[in-house]
C-alpha positions in Angstrom: -152.0 -65.4 30.2 -149.0 -66.3 32.3 -146.3 -63.7 33.4 -143.5 -65.4 31.6 -145.3 -65.0 28.3 -145.3 -61.1 28.7 -143.1 -59.0 26.4 -140.7 -56.6 27.4 -142.3 -53.3 29.0 -145.8 -54.8 28.9 -147.9 -54.0 32.1 -150.1 -56.6 33.7 -152.4 -57.2 36.5 -151.7 -60.2 38.7 -154.9 -62.5 38.8 -154.2 -65.8 40.3 -151.1 -67.0 42.6 -152.8 -70.1 43.3 -150.3 -72.4 41.4 -147.3 -71.2 43.4 -145.7 -73.1 46.4 -147.0 -71.2 49.8 -143.2 -70.4 50.4 -143.0 -68.5 47.2 -146.4 -66.7 47.6 -145.2 -65.6 51.1 -141.8 -63.9 49.4 -143.9 -62.4 46.9 -146.3 -60.9 49.5 -143.4 -59.7 51.5 -142.4 -57.8 48.7 -145.8 -56.4 48.2 -146.8 -58.6 44.9 -150.1 -60.4 45.4 -153.3 -60.5 43.4 -154.5 -57.7 42.0 -151.0 -55.9 41.9 -149.8 -54.3 38.8 -146.3 -55.1 37.5 -144.5 -54.3 34.1 -142.0 -57.0 32.8 -138.6 -55.1 32.4 -136.7 -58.0 30.8 -136.4 -61.7 30.7 -132.7 -63.5 30.7 -131.9 -65.9 28.1 -132.3 -69.8 28.5 -135.5 -69.3 30.7 -133.4 -67.4 33.0 -134.9 -64.8 35.9 -137.7 -62.4 34.7 -137.1 -58.8 36.1 -140.5 -57.3 36.9 -141.0 -53.9 38.3 -143.9 -53.3 40.9 -144.2 -49.9 42.4 -140.9 -48.7 41.4 -139.5 -51.7 42.9 -137.4 -53.9 40.3 -137.2 -57.7 41.5 -136.3 -60.8 39.8 -138.4 -63.9 39.8 -137.2 -67.3 38.6 -138.9 -68.4 35.0 -140.5 -71.4 36.6 -142.3 -69.3 39.2 -143.1 -66.7 36.8 -144.9 -69.4 34.6 -147.1 -70.1 37.7 -148.3 -66.6 37.9 -151.5 -66.1 35.7 -151.8 -62.1 34.7 -154.2 -60.0 32.8 -152.4 -57.9 30.5 -153.3 -54.0 30.4 -153.0 -52.2 27.0 
């Protein structure tokens, strides 16, 4: 499942970032997002706009295109 496919409020564990470019992976790592991180989708903007996610109490926006390259495993 991809991060962009989650519904609002769902919790997921990031399992693969290999599809993303090195620059995007580096930015996410600087923000504390890596494989194994738990994230919650807060909201998705209309018309494939940015996705707002929460990680360790920190909210950040990720482009829809980049969120479509992050594989996650949904946690119930």
